[in-house]
BALOBA-1460 file (C-alpha; in Angstrom, 3 decimals):
// residues 244
<rec num="1" residu="x" x="103.218" y="224.813" z="116.730"/>
<rec num="2" residu="x" x="99.920" y="223.407" z="115.451"/>
<rec num="3" residu="x" x="96.631" y="224.763" z="116.782"/>
<rec num="4" residu="x" x="94.371" y="222.680" z="119.046"/>
<rec num="5" residu="x" x="91.457" y="221.504" z="116.931"/>
<rec num="6" residu="x" x="87.932" y="220.174" z="117.161"/>
<rec num="7" residu="x" x="86.528" y="217.635" z="114.699"/>
<rec num="8" residu="x" x="83.040" y="216.245" z="114.266"/>
<rec num="9" residu="x" x="80.626" y="214.637" z="111.840"/>
<rec num="10" residu="x" x="78.082" y="217.051" z="110.391"/>
<rec num="11" residu="x" x="75.386" y="217.018" z="107.717"/>
<rec num="12" residu="x" x="75.126" y="219.466" z="104.836"/>
<rec num="13" residu="x" x="71.646" y="220.143" z="103.429"/>
<rec num="14" residu="x" x="71.182" y="220.147" z="99.671"/>
<rec num="15" residu="x" x="67.465" y="220.186" z="98.958"/>
<rec num="16" residu="x" x="66.060" y="216.912" z="100.257"/>
<rec num="17" residu="x" x="69.540" y="215.386" z="100.499"/>
<rec num="18" residu="x" x="71.639" y="215.461" z="103.656"/>
<rec num="19" residu="x" x="75.332" y="215.038" z="102.874"/>
<rec num="20" residu="x" x="77.499" y="213.489" z="105.577"/>
<rec num="21" residu="x" x="80.736" y="215.399" z="106.118"/>
<rec num="22" residu="x" x="83.728" y="215.549" z="108.431"/>
<rec num="23" residu="x" x="84.426" y="219.029" z="109.788"/>
<rec num="24" residu="x" x="87.613" y="220.125" z="111.564"/>
<rec num="25" residu="x" x="88.625" y="223.567" z="112.770"/>
<rec num="26" residu="x" x="90.864" y="225.284" z="115.309"/>
<rec num="27" residu="x" x="89.414" y="225.521" z="118.818"/>
<rec num="28" residu="x" x="90.207" y="229.212" z="119.236"/>
<rec num="29" residu="x" x="90.615" y="231.314" z="116.141"/>
<rec num="30" residu="x" x="89.384" y="234.399" z="114.389"/>
<rec num="31" residu="x" x="87.603" y="233.820" z="111.049"/>
<rec num="32" residu="x" x="89.841" y="231.706" z="108.827"/>
<rec num="33" residu="x" x="90.032" y="230.472" z="105.263"/>
<rec num="34" residu="x" x="88.197" y="227.222" z="104.532"/>
<rec num="35" residu="x" x="89.298" y="224.136" z="102.603"/>
<rec num="36" residu="x" x="87.082" y="221.476" z="100.996"/>
<rec num="37" residu="x" x="88.803" y="218.084" z="101.071"/>
<rec num="38" residu="x" x="87.552" y="215.698" z="98.387"/>
<rec num="39" residu="x" x="87.966" y="211.991" z="98.961"/>
<rec num="40" residu="x" x="89.510" y="209.249" z="96.861"/>
<rec num="41" residu="x" x="87.230" y="206.421" z="95.693"/>
<rec num="42" residu="x" x="87.492" y="204.971" z="99.217"/>
<rec num="43" residu="x" x="85.120" y="207.399" z="100.923"/>
<rec num="44" residu="x" x="85.779" y="209.784" z="103.793"/>
<rec num="45" residu="x" x="88.072" y="207.262" z="105.410"/>
<rec num="46" residu="x" x="90.841" y="207.587" z="108.009"/>
<rec num="47" residu="x" x="93.286" y="209.131" z="105.521"/>
<rec num="48" residu="x" x="90.838" y="211.801" z="104.352"/>
<rec num="49" residu="x" x="89.883" y="212.619" z="107.942"/>
<rec num="50" residu="x" x="93.571" y="212.936" z="108.769"/>
<rec num="51" residu="x" x="94.150" y="215.364" z="105.879"/>
<rec num="52" residu="x" x="91.131" y="217.375" z="107.012"/>
<rec num="53" residu="x" x="92.587" y="217.580" z="110.511"/>
<rec num="54" residu="x" x="95.998" y="218.556" z="109.135"/>
<rec num="55" residu="x" x="94.459" y="221.647" z="107.580"/>
<rec num="56" residu="x" x="92.675" y="222.488" z="110.829"/>
<rec num="57" residu="x" x="95.975" y="222.304" z="112.701"/>
<rec num="58" residu="x" x="97.340" y="224.843" z="110.215"/>
<rec num="59" residu="x" x="94.497" y="227.192" z="111.150"/>
<rec num="60" residu="x" x="91.947" y="226.452" z="108.416"/>
<rec num="61" residu="x" x="88.315" y="225.450" z="108.714"/>
<rec num="62" residu="x" x="88.275" y="222.203" z="106.731"/>
<rec num="63" residu="x" x="85.496" y="219.900" z="105.632"/>
<rec num="64" residu="x" x="85.331" y="216.593" z="103.739"/>
<rec num="65" residu="x" x="81.888" y="215.967" z="102.217"/>
<rec num="66" residu="x" x="80.893" y="212.417" z="101.264"/>
<rec num="67" residu="x" x="80.753" y="212.618" z="97.486"/>
<rec num="68" residu="x" x="79.240" y="209.119" z="97.350"/>
<rec num="69" residu="x" x="76.280" y="210.165" z="99.528"/>
<rec num="70" residu="x" x="73.851" y="209.571" z="96.665"/>
<rec num="71" residu="x" x="75.291" y="206.145" z="95.780"/>
<rec num="72" residu="x" x="76.416" y="204.666" z="99.105"/>
<rec num="73" residu="x" x="75.718" y="206.614" z="102.308"/>
<rec num="74" residu="x" x="78.302" y="205.872" z="104.981"/>
<rec num="75" residu="x" x="80.720" y="204.209" z="102.555"/>
<rec num="76" residu="x" x="84.272" y="203.954" z="103.855"/>
<rec num="77" residu="x" x="86.879" y="201.490" z="102.651"/>
<rec num="78" residu="x" x="90.518" y="200.498" z="102.790"/>
<rec num="79" residu="x" x="92.815" y="199.808" z="99.857"/>
<rec num="80" residu="x" x="92.363" y="196.094" z="99.165"/>
<rec num="81" residu="x" x="91.291" y="194.922" z="95.686"/>
<rec num="82" residu="x" x="87.634" y="194.430" z="96.670"/>
<rec num="83" residu="x" x="87.479" y="197.981" z="98.014"/>
<rec num="84" residu="x" x="89.060" y="199.327" z="94.834"/>
<rec num="85" residu="x" x="86.465" y="197.487" z="92.750"/>
<rec num="86" residu="x" x="83.574" y="198.792" z="94.837"/>
<rec num="87" residu="x" x="84.919" y="202.340" z="94.944"/>
<rec num="88" residu="x" x="85.259" y="202.376" z="91.160"/>
<rec num="89" residu="x" x="81.710" y="201.060" z="90.827"/>
<rec num="90" residu="x" x="80.368" y="203.992" z="92.830"/>
<rec num="91" residu="x" x="82.556" y="206.406" z="90.887"/>
<rec num="92" residu="x" x="80.928" y="205.276" z="87.656"/>
<rec num="93" residu="x" x="77.503" y="206.110" z="89.129"/>
<rec num="94" residu="x" x="78.327" y="209.751" z="89.868"/>
<rec num="95" residu="x" x="77.332" y="212.665" z="87.658"/>
<rec num="96" residu="x" x="79.031" y="216.020" z="87.133"/>
<rec num="97" residu="x" x="75.932" y="218.067" z="87.865"/>
<rec num="98" residu="x" x="75.219" y="216.196" z="91.109"/>
<rec num="99" residu="x" x="78.819" y="216.435" z="92.300"/>
<rec num="100" residu="x" x="78.946" y="220.168" z="91.611"/>
<rec num="101" residu="x" x="75.577" y="220.655" z="93.307"/>
<rec num="102" residu="x" x="76.802" y="218.860" z="96.430"/>
<rec num="103" residu="x" x="80.063" y="220.821" z="96.462"/>
<rec num="104" residu="x" x="78.184" y="224.086" z="96.028"/>
<rec num="105" residu="x" x="75.991" y="223.083" z="98.977"/>
<rec num="106" residu="x" x="79.197" y="222.529" z="100.965"/>
<rec num="107" residu="x" x="80.429" y="225.995" z="100.012"/>
<rec num="108" residu="x" x="77.097" y="227.464" z="101.136"/>
<rec num="109" residu="x" x="77.393" y="225.570" z="104.431"/>
<rec num="110" residu="x" x="80.903" y="226.934" z="104.996"/>
<rec num="111" residu="x" x="79.889" y="230.514" z="104.199"/>
<rec num="112" residu="x" x="77.259" y="230.334" z="106.941"/>
<rec num="113" residu="x" x="79.861" y="229.468" z="109.587"/>
<rec num="114" residu="x" x="81.057" y="232.486" z="111.573"/>
<rec num="115" residu="x" x="84.504" y="230.891" z="111.743"/>
<rec num="116" residu="x" x="84.959" y="231.124" z="107.946"/>
<rec num="117" residu="x" x="86.527" y="234.261" z="106.484"/>
<rec num="118" residu="x" x="84.374" y="235.653" z="103.659"/>
<rec num="119" residu="x" x="85.711" y="235.035" z="100.171"/>
<rec num="120" residu="x" x="88.440" y="232.626" z="101.250"/>
<rec num="121" residu="x" x="87.580" y="229.079" z="100.184"/>
<rec num="122" residu="x" x="89.906" y="226.521" z="98.625"/>
<rec num="123" residu="x" x="89.558" y="222.899" z="97.556"/>
<rec num="124" residu="x" x="91.852" y="219.876" z="97.436"/>
<rec num="125" residu="x" x="91.097" y="216.431" z="96.007"/>
<rec num="126" residu="x" x="92.898" y="213.137" z="95.557"/>
<rec num="127" residu="x" x="92.528" y="210.323" z="92.993"/>
<rec num="128" residu="x" x="88.905" y="210.539" z="91.745"/>
<rec num="129" residu="x" x="88.681" y="213.517" z="94.083"/>
<rec num="130" residu="x" x="91.470" y="215.127" z="92.067"/>
<rec num="131" residu="x" x="89.244" y="215.010" z="89.003"/>
<rec num="132" residu="x" x="86.297" y="216.306" z="91.031"/>
<rec num="133" residu="x" x="88.489" y="219.125" z="92.397"/>
<rec num="134" residu="x" x="89.290" y="220.103" z="88.798"/>
<rec num="135" residu="x" x="85.548" y="220.402" z="88.208"/>
<rec num="136" residu="x" x="85.150" y="222.291" z="91.502"/>
<rec num="137" residu="x" x="87.539" y="224.921" z="90.137"/>
<rec num="138" residu="x" x="84.618" y="226.080" z="87.969"/>
<rec num="139" residu="x" x="82.574" y="227.106" z="91.031"/>
<rec num="140" residu="x" x="82.774" y="230.902" z="91.387"/>
<rec num="141" residu="x" x="83.332" y="230.989" z="95.151"/>
<rec num="142" residu="x" x="86.297" y="228.594" z="95.147"/>
<rec num="143" residu="x" x="89.470" y="230.610" z="94.734"/>
<rec num="144" residu="x" x="92.240" y="227.997" z="94.820"/>
<rec num="145" residu="x" x="92.302" y="224.284" z="93.938"/>
<rec num="146" residu="x" x="94.878" y="221.547" z="94.475"/>
<rec num="147" residu="x" x="94.164" y="218.564" z="92.223"/>
<rec num="148" residu="x" x="96.110" y="215.372" z="92.927"/>
<rec num="149" residu="x" x="96.457" y="212.719" z="90.203"/>
<rec num="150" residu="x" x="92.931" y="212.769" z="88.791"/>
<rec num="151" residu="x" x="92.898" y="210.093" z="86.098"/>
<rec num="152" residu="x" x="90.946" y="210.083" z="82.859"/>
<rec num="153" residu="x" x="90.341" y="213.820" z="82.560"/>
<rec num="154" residu="x" x="91.000" y="214.010" z="78.793"/>
<rec num="155" residu="x" x="88.641" y="211.116" z="78.024"/>
<rec num="156" residu="x" x="85.947" y="210.892" z="80.735"/>
<rec num="157" residu="x" x="83.731" y="212.848" z="83.085"/>
<rec num="158" residu="x" x="81.243" y="211.527" z="85.667"/>
<rec num="159" residu="x" x="78.075" y="210.578" z="83.797"/>
<rec num="160" residu="x" x="78.989" y="212.996" z="81.038"/>
<rec num="161" residu="x" x="79.089" y="213.065" z="77.263"/>
<rec num="162" residu="x" x="82.209" y="215.253" z="77.214"/>
<rec num="163" residu="x" x="85.554" y="214.789" z="78.970"/>
<rec num="164" residu="x" x="86.441" y="216.634" z="82.147"/>
<rec num="165" residu="x" x="88.909" y="218.813" z="80.230"/>
<rec num="166" residu="x" x="85.941" y="220.304" z="78.341"/>
<rec num="167" residu="x" x="85.132" y="222.217" z="81.541"/>
<rec num="168" residu="x" x="88.527" y="223.952" z="81.540"/>
<rec num="169" residu="x" x="87.233" y="227.236" z="80.020"/>
<rec num="170" residu="x" x="84.924" y="227.588" z="83.031"/>
<rec num="171" residu="x" x="87.722" y="227.370" z="85.609"/>
<rec num="172" residu="x" x="87.848" y="230.473" z="87.781"/>
<rec num="173" residu="x" x="90.218" y="229.334" z="90.549"/>
<rec num="174" residu="x" x="93.981" y="229.268" z="90.679"/>
<rec num="175" residu="x" x="94.857" y="225.629" z="90.033"/>
<rec num="176" residu="x" x="97.800" y="223.531" z="91.181"/>
<rec num="177" residu="x" x="97.907" y="219.986" z="89.766"/>
<rec num="178" residu="x" x="100.120" y="217.199" z="91.114"/>
<rec num="179" residu="x" x="101.205" y="214.050" z="89.279"/>
<rec num="180" residu="x" x="103.586" y="211.154" z="89.830"/>
<rec num="181" residu="x" x="105.522" y="210.309" z="86.695"/>
<rec num="182" residu="x" x="105.204" y="206.578" z="87.462"/>
<rec num="183" residu="x" x="101.391" y="206.795" z="87.636"/>
<rec num="184" residu="x" x="100.233" y="204.178" z="85.125"/>
<rec num="185" residu="x" x="96.659" y="205.498" z="85.277"/>
<rec num="186" residu="x" x="97.744" y="208.847" z="83.798"/>
<rec num="187" residu="x" x="99.829" y="208.332" z="80.655"/>
<rec num="188" residu="x" x="102.205" y="211.094" z="79.499"/>
<rec num="189" residu="x" x="99.897" y="212.081" z="76.656"/>
<rec num="190" residu="x" x="97.071" y="212.751" z="79.133"/>
<rec num="191" residu="x" x="99.308" y="214.975" z="81.211"/>
<rec num="192" residu="x" x="100.306" y="216.847" z="78.052"/>
<rec num="193" residu="x" x="96.641" y="217.319" z="77.118"/>
<rec num="194" residu="x" x="95.815" y="218.656" z="80.595"/>
<rec num="195" residu="x" x="98.582" y="221.228" z="80.412"/>
<rec num="196" residu="x" x="97.662" y="222.193" z="76.859"/>
<rec num="197" residu="x" x="94.041" y="222.819" z="77.898"/>
<rec num="198" residu="x" x="95.117" y="224.967" z="80.845"/>
<rec num="199" residu="x" x="97.480" y="226.965" z="78.655"/>
<rec num="200" residu="x" x="94.976" y="227.405" z="75.840"/>
<rec num="201" residu="x" x="92.383" y="228.784" z="78.238"/>
<rec num="202" residu="x" x="94.873" y="231.041" z="80.054"/>
<rec num="203" residu="x" x="94.147" y="229.448" z="83.424"/>
<rec num="204" residu="x" x="96.288" y="230.538" z="86.384"/>
<rec num="205" residu="x" x="97.958" y="227.185" z="87.039"/>
<rec num="206" residu="x" x="101.051" y="225.243" z="87.949"/>
<rec num="207" residu="x" x="101.704" y="221.548" z="87.323"/>
<rec num="208" residu="x" x="104.049" y="219.617" z="89.602"/>
<rec num="209" residu="x" x="105.603" y="216.364" z="88.404"/>
<rec num="210" residu="x" x="107.339" y="213.916" z="90.728"/>
<rec num="211" residu="x" x="109.797" y="211.392" z="89.212"/>
<rec num="212" residu="x" x="109.510" y="207.931" z="90.726"/>
<rec num="213" residu="x" x="106.116" y="208.645" z="92.314"/>
<rec num="214" residu="x" x="103.083" y="206.504" z="91.465"/>
<rec num="215" residu="x" x="99.335" y="206.955" z="91.791"/>
<rec num="216" residu="x" x="98.300" y="207.702" z="95.366"/>
<rec num="217" residu="x" x="101.759" y="208.947" z="96.344"/>
<rec num="218" residu="x" x="100.356" y="211.413" z="98.897"/>
<rec num="219" residu="x" x="98.469" y="208.803" z="100.937"/>
<rec num="220" residu="x" x="100.574" y="207.407" z="103.774"/>
<rec num="221" residu="x" x="98.215" y="204.430" z="104.081"/>
<rec num="222" residu="x" x="98.794" y="203.154" z="100.547"/>
<rec num="223" residu="x" x="101.638" y="200.994" z="99.288"/>
<rec num="224" residu="x" x="102.396" y="203.666" z="96.690"/>
<rec num="225" residu="x" x="103.109" y="206.325" z="99.331"/>
<rec num="226" residu="x" x="106.174" y="208.423" z="98.503"/>
<rec num="227" residu="x" x="107.306" y="210.419" z="101.554"/>
<rec num="228" residu="x" x="109.562" y="212.714" z="99.529"/>
<rec num="229" residu="x" x="106.961" y="213.521" z="96.861"/>
<rec num="230" residu="x" x="104.224" y="213.906" z="99.482"/>
<rec num="231" residu="x" x="106.316" y="216.336" z="101.514"/>
<rec num="232" residu="x" x="107.241" y="218.382" z="98.460"/>
<rec num="233" residu="x" x="103.616" y="218.528" z="97.324"/>
<rec num="234" residu="x" x="102.410" y="219.501" z="100.808"/>
<rec num="235" residu="x" x="104.775" y="222.481" z="100.736"/>
<rec num="236" residu="x" x="103.232" y="223.649" z="97.456"/>
<rec num="237" residu="x" x="99.701" y="223.094" z="98.775"/>
<rec num="238" residu="x" x="100.438" y="225.293" z="101.781"/>
<rec num="239" residu="x" x="101.847" y="227.983" z="99.509"/>
<rec num="240" residu="x" x="98.708" y="227.877" z="97.356"/>
<rec num="241" residu="x" x="96.221" y="228.079" z="100.208"/>
<rec num="242" residu="x" x="98.353" y="230.608" z="102.051"/>
<rec num="243" residu="x" x="97.149" y="233.085" z="99.430"/>
<rec num="244" residu="x" x="93.501" y="232.733" z="100.418"/>
């Protein structure tokens, strides 16, 4: 049986910046592990809020910070072509150091909550958020990361001069990565390079590949939703965060 939850919009301070976020947690619970939920390019929309609430119903304190706060405060979109174009535009304006700063501020916010168990913070991200979650695995207080179909990691990083995979030696978390084998945005050679980087740097990782699944397969509001792959991945995510 899932726990009764409370959910609300909050703001996370990071210097002069206030980051909008969606916070969900069980109504009655002893201190619990916390999960950062990192959005797709579409903002903290209905799907991301739903995922955040799903974790709360499992007993976690969960929070989804707006990673486009610096580019487009309040941005939330659907999945039509215009929204995709705009979401990609904002993605191109992000920077690694700013994203990590905002995620670290979110970790600091969580640690100050009496409902959060010390030393038990995980992170999950989807689409662009999957790439950002890979970067978040370098933050020392994040212990477990689930990265879903982050594209471009061997060739690009937000505002950077080196690809996202160049940050692999700094990863401290246990990492689970999820990919659909029909995802045209992540060619097989990129997936091979990701695994090679994780192996070369002796990262504690697992990679899960889903035949027939395309980009966005976990999102039940997208045309590419794959119920079977999503359910299988959700089982692995729960196993990962169950170790927190």
